[in-house]
C-alpha positions in Angstrom: 20.3 -5.1 -1.8 22.1 -6.0 -5.1 21.4 -3.6 -7.9 19.3 -4.7 -10.9 21.3 -3.7 -14.0 19.9 -5.6 -17.0 16.5 -5.9 -18.6 16.9 -9.7 -18.4 17.1 -9.4 -14.6 14.0 -7.2 -14.5 12.1 -9.8 -16.5 13.3 -12.7 -14.5 12.4 -11.0 -11.3 9.0 -10.0 -12.6 8.3 -13.6 -13.7 9.1 -14.9 -10.2 7.0 -12.2 -8.4 4.0 -12.6 -10.7 4.0 -16.4 -10.4 4.2 -16.0 -6.6 1.2 -13.6 -6.8 -0.8 -16.2 -8.8 -0.2 -18.8 -6.2 -1.1 -16.4 -3.4 -4.4 -15.3 -4.9 -5.4 -18.8 -5.9 -4.8 -19.9 -2.3 -6.6 -16.9 -0.8 -9.5 -17.4 -3.2 -9.8 -21.1 -2.3 -9.7 -20.2 1.4 -12.4 -17.6 1.1 -14.7 -20.1 -0.8 -14.3 -22.7 1.9 -15.4 -20.3 4.7 -18.4 -19.0 2.7 -17.1 -15.6 1.3 -17.8 -16.2 -2.4 -17.8 -12.5 -3.3 -14.2 -12.0 -1.9 -13.2 -15.3 -3.5 -14.2 -14.0 -6.9 -12.0 -10.9 -6.2 -9.0 -13.0 -5.5 -9.7 -15.3 -8.4 -9.9 -12.4 -10.8 -6.6 -11.1 -9.5 -5.1 -14.6 -10.0 -6.3 -14.5 -13.6 -4.9 -11.0 -14.0 -1.5 -12.1 -12.6 -1.5 -15.1 -15.1 -1.9 -12.6 -17.9 1.0 -10.6 -16.4 3.1 -13.8 -16.5 2.3 -14.2 -20.1 3.1 -10.6 -20.9 6.5 -11.0 -19.2 7.2 -14.1 -21.2 6.3 -12.3 -24.4 8.6 -9.4 -23.4 11.4 -11.8 -22.7 10.9 -13.5 -26.1 10.8 -10.1 -27.9 14.0 -9.0 -26.0 17.1 -8.6 -28.2 19.1 -10.2 -25.4 20.1 -13.8 -26.2 21.0 -16.7 -23.9 19.5 -17.8 -20.6 17.9 -15.4 -18.1 20.2 -13.7 -15.6 20.7 -15.4 -12.3 18.6 -13.5 -9.7 19.5 -15.7 -6.7 21.8 -12.9 -5.3 19.0 -10.3 -5.3 16.9 -9.6 -2.3 13.4 -9.9 -3.6 10.2 -8.9 -1.7 8.9 -11.5 0.8 6.2 -13.7 -0.7 3.2 -15.0 1.2 2.4 -18.7 0.6 -0.9 -19.5 2.3 -1.0 -22.9 4.0 -4.3 -24.6 3.0 -4.5 -26.6 6.2 -4.7 -23.6 8.5 -5.7 -20.7 6.3 -9.4 -21.4 6.1 -9.8 -21.5 9.9 -7.6 -18.4 10.6 -8.3 -15.9 7.8 -11.2 -13.5 8.0 -11.8 -11.4 4.8 -10.0 -8.5 6.4 -7.0 -10.6 7.3 -6.9 -12.1 3.9 -7.0 -8.7 2.2 -4.3 -7.4 4.6 -2.0 -10.2 3.4 -2.8 -9.4 -0.2 -2.2 -5.6 0.4 1.1 -6.3 2.1 2.3 -8.4 -0.8 1.5 -5.7 -3.4 2.9 -2.9 -1.2 6.2 -4.8 -0.9 6.4 -5.5 -4.6 5.7 -1.7 -5.3 8.5 -0.7 -2.9 10.9 -3.2 -4.6 10.2 -1.9 -8.1 10.5 1.8 -7.0 13.9 0.9 -5.5 14.9 -0.7 -8.8 13.7 2.3 -10.7 15.3 4.9 -8.5 18.7 3.2 -8.5 18.8 2.2 -12.2 21.4 3.8 -14.4 20.1 2.1 -17.5 17.1 3.9 -19.0 15.4 0.7 -20.3 15.7 -0.9 -16.9 14.3 2.2 -15.2 11.3 2.5 -17.5 10.4 -1.2 -17.1 10.8 -1.0 -13.3 8.5 2.1 -13.3 5.9 0.2 -15.3 6.1 -2.7 -12.9 5.8 -0.4 -9.9 2.7 1.3 -11.3 1.1 -2.1 -11.9 1.6 -3.1 -8.3 0.4 0.3 -7.1 -2.9 -0.2 -9.0 -3.4 -3.7 -7.5 -2.6 -2.5 -4.0 -4.9 0.5 -4.2 -7.8 -1.7 -5.2 -7.1 -4.2 -2.4 -6.9 -1.4 0.1 -10.3 -0.3 -1.0 -11.6 -3.8 -0.5 -9.9 -4.1 2.8 -11.7 -1.0 4.1 -15.0 -2.4 3.0 -14.2 -5.7 4.7 -13.2 -4.0 7.9 -16.5 -2.1 8.2 -18.5 -5.2 7.3 -16.7 -7.2 10.0 -17.1 -4.5 12.6 -20.9 -4.5 12.1 -21.1 -8.3 12.5 -18.6 -9.1 15.2 -18.9 -8.9 18.9 -16.1 -6.9 20.6 -12.9 -9.0 21.1 -11.5 -9.8 24.5 -8.1 -8.3 24.5 -5.5 -7.0 26.9 -6.1 -3.3 27.8 -3.6 -0.4 27.8 -3.3 2.2 30.5 -3.6 5.9 29.5 0.2 6.6 29.7 1.0 3.7 27.4 -1.8 4.7 25.1 -0.6 8.3 24.8 3.0 7.3 24.2 2.1 4.8 21.5 -0.2 7.3 19.7 2.4 10.1 19.8 5.1 7.9 18.3 2.9 6.7 15.5 1.5 10.1 14.7 5.0 11.7 14.6 6.2 9.0 12.1 3.1 9.6 9.9 3.6 13.4 10.0 7.2 13.0 8.9 6.2 10.9 6.0 3.4 13.4 4.9 5.7 16.4 5.2 8.3 14.7 3.0 5.5 13.8 0.5 4.4 17.4 0.4 8.0 18.6 -0.3 8.2 16.3 -3.2 4.8 17.3 -4.5 5.3 21.1 -4.1 4.9 22.8 -7.5 3.7 19.6 -9.1 0.1 19.3 -8.0 -2.9 21.4 -7.0 -2.2 23.5 -3.9 -5.4 22.2 -2.4 -3.8 18.8 -2.0 -0.7 20.3 -0.5 -2.9 22.1 2.0 -4.6 18.9 2.9 -1.4 17.0 3.4 0.4 19.7 5.4 -2.7 20.5 7.5 -3.2 16.9 8.5 0.6 16.5 9.2 0.4 19.6 11.4 -2.6 18.2 13.3 -0.5 15.1 14.1 2.7 16.9 15.1 2.6 20.6 15.4 6.3 21.2 15.2 8.0 20.1 11.9 11.2 19.6 13.9 9.5 17.4 16.5 10.8 14.3 14.8 13.8 14.3 12.3 13.1 12.5 9.0 14.6 9.0 9.2 16.7 7.6 6.3 14.0 5.0 5.8 11.1 7.5 5.7 13.0 9.9 3.3 14.0 7.0 1.1 10.5 5.7 1.0 9.0 8.9 -0.6 12.1 9.5 -2.7 11.8 6.1 -4.3 8.0 6.4 -4.7 8.6 9.6 -6.7 10.2 7.3 -9.4 6.6 6.8 -10.7 5.5 10.4 -10.2 2.9 12.0 -8.1 0.8 8.8 -8.0 3.6 7.0 -6.3 4.0 9.7 -3.7 0.3 9.8 -3.0 0.2 6.0 -2.7 2.8 6.0 0.0 1.3 9.0 1.8 -2.1 7.4 1.8 -0.6 4.1 3.0 1.1 5.8 5.9 -2.2 7.3 7.1 -4.0 3.9 6.6 -1.3 2.3 8.8 -2.0 5.0 11.5 -5.7 4.3 11.2 -5.1 0.6 11.8 -3.2 1.5 15.0 -6.0 3.7 16.1 -8.5 0.8 15.6 -6.3 -1.5 17.7 -6.1 1.1 20.5 -9.9 1.5 20.4 -10.2 -2.1 21.3 -7.5 -2.0 24.0 -8.0 1.3 25.9 -9.4 0.8 29.3 -10.6 4.3 29.9 -13.5 6.2 28.3 -11.5 9.4 28.0 -8.8 7.6 26.0 -11.4 6.0 23.8 -13.1 9.3 23.0 -9.8 10.9 22.1 -8.6 8.0 19.9 -12.0 7.8 18.2 -11.8 11.5 17.3 -8.3 11.1 15.9 -9.3 8.1 13.9 -12.2 10.0 12.3 -9.8 12.9 11.4 -7.4 10.4 9.8 -10.1 8.6 7.9 -11.2 11.9 6.4 -7.6 12.7 5.4 -7.0 9.3 3.8 -10.2 9.6 1.9 -9.0 12.9 0.4 -5.6 11.4 -0.5 -7.3 8.4 -2.2 -9.6 10.7 -4.1 -6.6 12.5 -5.6 -4.8 9.2 -6.3 -7.8 7.8 -8.1 -8.2 11.0 -10.1 -4.5 10.8 -11.3 -4.4 7.1 -12.1 -6.8 6.0 -15.0 -6.7 2.4 -13.9 -8.4 3.3 -10.7 -11.3 5.1 -12.4 -13.9 2.6 -11.0 -12.9 3.5 -7.5 -13.3 7.2 -8.1 -17.1 7.0 -7.6 -16.5 6.0 -4.0 -14.2 9.0 -3.3 -15.3 12.3 -1.8 -16.6 14.7 -4.5 -15.1 17.9 -3.1 -11.4 17.1 -3.8 -9.8 17.1 -7.2 -6.1 16.9 -8.3 -4.7 18.7 -11.3 -1.2 19.5 -12.5 0.0 22.8 -11.1 0.5 25.4 -13.9 
């Protein structure tokens, strides 16, 4: 990935990503209206309007910039993948949960991109602007994750069980073990970065859940990708690390839910269900701390468990 070195590049990239987000949310909103999900359509329409405001803000920043001349060429840069929703097929294929998953994925990729820019930037102005962009994407993604969880539970109550291919117990155990080790590695790395920066209660939660997934810290060596993920997220502080940590647990929960539909043995189902409940409690605690740290997520804090709070470590 080519490094972003100028504020003009930052603003040109931000303009491209925000305009793509406007198109994505407009299309998702229209799809949800066509299939009768007006409440979710309003969520996407509100996000589209917010992204339009972001486009205007970027334009104002560009106009106020002391740099002169045309914007820098960004064609050489590897930007996050954007998701253009085809109107012809989307209405028939997208459930609320799937639509929200698409939206979450877009915001998560944008967050990862901006944390990469911030962590690699040598220029202080570029770094500060990239951090601001990353935090903006984090807030959107956190809100969308919240809506996605609500959509999943609503769909689960309405829908009949799907007919899917089953997995035997050996395949099930192997798949679970690999996913859990990867999540444990991410959480341990997050705890290392947060040590001394946050309330010890949070560190105990993270390390305790990581240990429940993989008892031996050496059971899986940290991959370059995993270590880099947390290190880059740290560019926006504890909220960035918490965001990635919670995201890793949410991905694990999604895999548990897939396996609950595909296991062919009651013993396997019972074990996966228990693990899923444990992970759900852990991610609720992580999200409670994230919401407490980030003022823009204050409206979500009322849905978080009341027993967990995060404060700066003295």
